[in-house]
N, C-alpha and C positions, 0 to 999 in steps of 0.2 A: 095196132100197127096199121098204117095207111095202106091202101091197095097199091100194089106194085104191078106195073105193066110187064107182063111176061111174054116175050116173043115166042112164037111156035118153035123156032130152032132150038131154044133153050130147053123146052119141054122134050123135044125129040132127043137131044143129046143126053139129058138126064134119064130119060126112059131107057135109052140104050145102055147107059152105065148101070142103071138099076137092074136090068135084066141080066147083064154080065155079073153083077155083084151077087144076085140071087143064085146064079149058077156056079158061083165060086170061081169065076173066070174073068174078073175085072182086069182089063189090061191098062198098062201105063199110058199108052196113047189115048185111050178112051178117057181116062181120068184127067189127063192133061188137057184134052180138048174141052172137056166140060168146065174145068177151072179157068181156062183161058177165056172161054165164052162168058163166064160169070164176071170176070175182071173187066173185060171189054164193055159189056152191057152196063155194068154198075157205074163205070166211069162215064160212059156216054149219057146215061140217064140220071147221073148224079144221085145215086141211091147207094145205100150200104151194100157192099158185096155180100156180107153175111145175111142180111135181111132178104136179099134177092135169092140167095142159095136156099135159105129156109123156105121161102115161098114156093120156089120151084119144086123142091123135094116134097113139100106138103101136097102140091098139086099132082105130082106123079104118084106118090105113094099112098095118098089118101084122097082120091078124087071125090068130089061131091057127087051125090047121086041124084 
């Protein structure tokens, strides 16, 4: 997969969602905000929304050391 440019705000949104999810407290507003940000950035960058989401989740959940 080609490298995808991931803006900081997507990392921050996904990190917030991941923390909420791990605590069993993911809220609809948080999930909606993350998905809206994925859709908007994917459209603007002309990349697959799914590929973008996977790349962001990988960066948040499995950061390189």
